[in-house]
N, C-alpha and C positions, 0 to 999 in steps of 0.2 A: 205512202208516208208523205204528206204534204209539206214536203222540206222547204218549198220557195217561200210559203207564207210564213212558216216559223222562223226562218232565217231573217225574212224582211224586218218582222217585230224584235227579233233578238238583236239585230243590229242597232234599232232604236232604242232598245231598253238597255244596251251596254253604254250608249252614249249618255243617256240619261242618268244612269247610276254613277259613273264617273265623277258629274257634276254634283250630283245631289249627295253623294257619300264624301265628297272632298277629296277624291283620290287623284294624285298626280297623273297616272297613266294606266290603262288597261289595254291588253292586247289579248285577242282570242281568236280561236281558229276551229273549224269543225271539218272533220273528215266523213263523209257519208258518199255512199253510192261510188265507192271506189276511187274518190278523189278528194283532195281539199276543196270542199264546196262552198266555204266561207273563210275569210280572213278579214279582221278588222282591227284598227286601233284607234285610241281615243286618248285626248290629252296630251302631256308633255313627257318626253324622255328626259328632259333637263329643264326643271322650272326657272332656274336661276339665269339660264342662258337662252330662254324662250325656245327651246328645241322641241318641234313636235314629234309625238310618238309615231314611228311607221311600223308597218309590218315587217320591216327587215331587224329592228332594233333587238338587240340580245338581253336576256334575262338570266339572273341566277336560279336555277331550278331547283336547287336544293336537294332534298329527300326523294326527288323524281330519280336520282343519281343511284338509290337503291334498287330499283327496277333494271337499269343497265347491269348492276352488280349481279343481280340474281339471274339476269339472262345470261351474263357469260359463265356464271358457275353452271347453269344448266347445259349450256353449249360444251363445256369442257366435260361434264358427265356424260353427255351424248358420244363425245369422243373417247370415252374410256380413259381420261386423263385424271379423272377424281370419281368419287362416289360421294352422294349426298351424306352418308352415315360415316363417312371417315372423319377421324379426329383432325383438330386444327394444327396438333402438334407435329403431324406427320409432314405437314407442308411448313410450317414455321416452327422452325426446330429450336429456336430460342426459348419456346413456350413448352417443350416436351417436358413432362413431368410436373407441369404446373396446373393448378386447376382450369385455366383458360385453355390450356392445349387438349383438355380433355373434352372440349366441347366438340360436337360435331358440327358440320356444314349445314346440315338440315336444320339444327336448334338456332345457328346464327342467322340463317335465313328467315326463320319464322319469329324472330325475336323472343324466342324463349329459353335463352341461354342463362339468364339471370345476372347479364353482366351489368356494370353500370351504365348509366345512359351516355353521360358525356364527361366523367370523372368528378372528382372533388373540386377541382381546378379548372372550371370550364368558362371563365370570363372572355376566352377568345371569341365566344358568340357576341360578346360586346365589343369587339376589337380591342380588347385590352390585354393585348399579348398576340403571339402568332398561334394558328392551328398547329396541331401536333404533327411532328415530322416521325419517320419511322421510329427513331430511337425513343422519343417520347412517348409514342403508342404502345410500344414494348413494354416501356417502363410502367405505363398505366395498367396495361394487360397482366403485368407479373407483380404488380403492388397488392398490398392486402386488402384495399378497397374494391378491387375488380371484380368480384363475384360477389354480388349484393345478396341474391337469394338462389336457392337451388335451381337446376336446370328443370324446365316443363312444369315449375310450380304454377306459372300464369304468364300471360303476355306480358312482357316488359319491354319496351323500346329500346334499342341501345344504339346511338351512331357509333360506339366504340366498338360494339360487335361487327358493324358493317365495315368498319376500318380494318378489323382483324381478316374479314372477307376478302377485302383488297389485296392483303398481303398474300391470301391463299390463292387467288386469280394470278396474281405474277408467278408464284412458285409452279403452279400447275400450268400455266399458260407460256412459261418461259420468255416472259418479257414484262415490262413494267405494265402496271393495272392502265395507265392512260393510253398506252401504246395498243395495248390488248384490245380495250373497247372502241378505240378509234378505228382499228382495223377490221374487227369482227362484227361490229355492231354499226357504227355510224358510216363508215366508208361502204359496207355491204349494202346499205339503203340508199347510198348515193346522196347522202344529206350533208350540205356544206355549212350550215348554221346550228351545229349541234356539237358539244364536246365535252370532255370531262373535268376541265378546269380552267380558270380564268387564263386568257391569252392577251398578255400585255400589249402586243402589237395590234389588237382589235379592241382596245379599250375604248376608243372613240364610238364603237358600234353599240356598246353597251346603254341600256337605259340607268339612269341614276336610281339609287335606292334611297328611300327616305323613312324618317323615324314617324312614330304614331302621334295622333291628335290626343291620347288618353292623358298624358302627362305634361303638354305643353300646348301653346295655342298656335304655334308655328311649327310645321314639319323643317327638319334639317336633313341636308344629304349625308348618306353614309357611305364611304370609300368601299370600293370593290378590293378584295383580298384574297390571295392564294389559300387554298383549304388544306393544301398539301397532303398528308397521308390518311385525311379524311374525306378525299375526293370520291372514294368508294360509297361515302356515306351521302355527301351533300355538296360535290364540287361541280356538278355538270352545269353548264349554260346552255340556253338554245332560245329559239322563238318559238310562238305558238303553231305555226305551218308546219316546221320541221318536226315538232313534237308530236302532233297528232299523225303525222306520217309515220313517225318510230312506233306509236301506239297501234296503227293500222296493222303493222306488221305481226302483232299479237292477237289478232283476229283468227278465228278459225279458219283452216283453209290457205292460209299465208305461211309458207315454211320457209321463208328466206332467212329467219333467224333460228327458230326452233320447230321442232315437231310439234304436232297438235297435241301429242301425248304429253311432253313436257309443259306445255302452256296450259293444260287443263291442270297439271298438279301445282303449277305456280299460282293459278287464282283459286285453287279449291281452299275454302276457309279451314284454317288449322285452329284458330283461337278466337274467342270473343275479346274485343278490346276491354270492355267491361263485362263482368259476369252476367249482368241484367240488361245487357244493351244488344239485342238482337241485330240491330242495324249496323254496328260497328264491328266488323271480323278482318283477319288478317290471313293471307294465305303465305307464300313463300317468296317474298319481294313485291308483293301487291297487297293493295288494301281493297276490301270488298265492302260494299256498303248499300243500303237500299236507297233507291230514290223513286218514290211512289211505289209500284209494284215491280219495279225493274232491279235485278241483281246487276249492279255495274262494279268494273274492277278499275283499278288506276293507282294514283299517289297523289299527294300532296307534297309541299315543298316551303320551308320557311328559312329564308336566308337574310341576314341583317339589311333590311331594306326591300326584300322583295317576298311576297307570297303568291304561290302558284298552286295550281290544282289541275288534275286530267282526270275525267271519267271515261270508260268505255263500256258501251252495251255489246255485248258479243252476239245477242241475238238479233239485233237489227243492223248490226255492223257500223255502228256510229261512236266516233270518239270527238271529245271536246276537251280543249285546254284554253285556260283563263290565266293570265299572267298579269300580276299587278306590281307596281314600283314603289309599295309602301308596306311598312311592317305590320299594318293593321288591315291589309287590303283584303276585300272580300270574294277571293277567288272561289272559294267551295260554293258560296252562295249563287254566284253567277255562273259556274259550270252545271250547277245542279238544275238550275231554273231552265235550262235549255231543254232537258229531257222532260220537264214537266209541261213546257209548251209543246212538246210533240204529244203528250199524253192527252193534253186538252184539246188539241187538234183533232185526235182520233181517226176514224176513218172519213176521208174526204167525201163531201159533197160536191159531186162533179158539176162543171158548167156554171157556177154560181160567181160572180163578181160583184161585191158589196163594198168595194174598195173607197167610193166615194164618201162613205159614213166614217171610215177609219181615220184616226190621228189622235193627237196629244192636246187636250183642252185643259184650260185652267181658270179659277176663279180664286176669291180670297182664300177660301177654305181648302185648296188643295189643287190636284192635279188627276184628271182621269183620261186614261187611254182607252179608245174603242179599237178593237183589233179584230182582223179577221183571220181566223184559222180553221183550216179545213172546210172551208166555205161558210163558216158559223161567224156571228159576231159576239164578242164578250166585251163587257166594260170591266177594267182592271185598275188597280191603284199601283202605279210603277214605283212608289215610295216603299211598298212592302218588301219584306225579305223575299218572300214567295208571292208575287202578284197574281200566281193562278189560283191560290189557295181559297180566294173569295172571288173568284172570277164569276161575274153575272151574265147569264146568256141574254141576248137580244134579238127580238123576232121583228122582222121588218112589217110594217102596217102603212100601208098606201107607198106614197112616193119620198116622204120625208120624216118618218115616224119610227122609231125602235121601241118596241114594247119591253118592259123589263119581266123576263120570264123565270127569274129565281133569285138567289140571294138570302140573306138572313131578314128576319123580321124587322130590323131596324132600317131596311132599305125603302124602296118604293115599289114594291111587288105590284105588277099590272099597269102601273104608270108608263109615260113614255118619254123617250128623248125627241125633242121636236127641233129638227135642222133647218137652217136657211143656208141657200147656196147662191153664189155669185153665177154670173152668165156662163163661166167656163166649167160650172159644176163643183167647185170647190166650195168645202163647208166653211162658212163665215162665222157661224156662230150656232150655239145650240141651247135651247131650254131644257135643263136637265129635270129628270122626274119629281124633285123636290121643289121645283118651280124657280131654281136659281139659273142665273145665265152662265154659260160657259163660253169661253174665247178659244181660239186656236192659241197655243202656248207661243207661238212665234209673233204674235200680235198682241198678247196680254202684257199690259204694264200697269203697275201700282203706280199710284200717285204721292208725292212727297209725304202726304199725310192721308190716311183713311178718314174721311168724315163725311156727314151728310150733306 
C-alpha cells in the first residue's frame, strides 16, 4: 500500500478544499498500519477570535454516538446482561405495555423500530429549546405519535430510538449511560479526547460550530449545548485522532471492546437505506457503504455547526475520520476520497521518484494538480467532488515532459505538459497540453483587471 504518497497528497487536498469550499475548519486523521499514520488540521477553530484549528481541538461528532451505544449493547449481550431480542419494556419499565416497550433491542439498533425520528417538536436541533431529558424522552416514547410505522417495515432512522437504547444501557449496565461508555469504551482504549457529552470545563477546547452559506452570505457561530438524554444518539465529542483510534478497535482481530463475532454482526447489512440504492445500507449501529469497490463501514454525524464522517475498510485495516465545523461541511466527500486515492495508487511501482513534477498549478481557467501515486503521475482537478474520477495518467517523456495517456476526448490525449525548472530542480512553470501556461499556485497572481 503506497501510504506515504497518498497521505502527502491527501494533506494537500484537505488544505485546498478548506479554502475552496469556504469551510471554517477541517480536522482529519487516518489510522493505518496499526497506528495513527496521519493527523492534520486546517483553517480556524474560532473565526471571530482568529484561533487556528489544531489536532487537539474537539468536535461534536453527533451520530457517531450511535456506534458507541451499539458497542455498549453488544458488550452487555456478551456479558449476558441483555439479549438483542429482548423487548425494551424489560429494561425501561415505564414503557411496559406500550408499543415502544414491545420493540426489541435489535430493532432499535437497526433503525427498523418504526419510531419517530426526532418527535413532532424537534426544534431543539435549531437550539430553540433544550434537548429532551429522561422525562421528556419517555413522554415522546409514550405518546400517540411515537410509532409512525410498523416495526420491520423498512429502514427508518430514529434518534428517539437510540435515546431509548441509552436508557436500556443504563438499566442493563447498572450505571448512567455516560458513565458506562466512559469506563467500558473510552477508558478501555486509553483515549482522553473522546467523551459522551459536552464537558463545560473543556469548552475552550471545542471548535466553534458555524451555520451554512445556503441561506446567508456570512456564517454565524452556533453555541454548544448539552444533548441530555439523547446523548446515546448524538452527544459524543472527540477529535479525529481519537476517533480513528476508536474505530481501529472495530477492526478484525482487535478484541479490546468486542469479539470479532459481535463486530461482524454489527457491520452486517440489515437493510437498504433506500430500496433502490445498493450503496447505502445499515447494520446494527454502523452504516455500510460502497466507496469504489470497497465495502466500508462507519458513521456520520450532524450536530448544529459540525458535520463529521468516519469510514473504515476492514480488509486493509484503514480508518479515516474527517471533522468539519460547519453545518454544511463536506465530511463524507473528504473521507471517501482518501480510499479513492488509495485505489488510484494501486500496486506501487518500486524505486520511482517523479516528485519534481508534482505540485499545484494555476492559470486563469483554474487549478491542476500533478500527483504521484504508487510511483505514477496523474493530473487531477482538486475542485471536483471526486478528483480521482477524471484523473489523467501522465507518462514521462525525456527530462521535462509528461505525455497525456488518458482522459476523455475533450482533453489533450497524446500531447504533453512541458516543464521548466530552476537550478534547484523546482518547477517554475508548465506549458499545458492545450498550449496554456500554468504557474505554481503559490506564485500565481491575478492582475487588478484581466485585459490584453
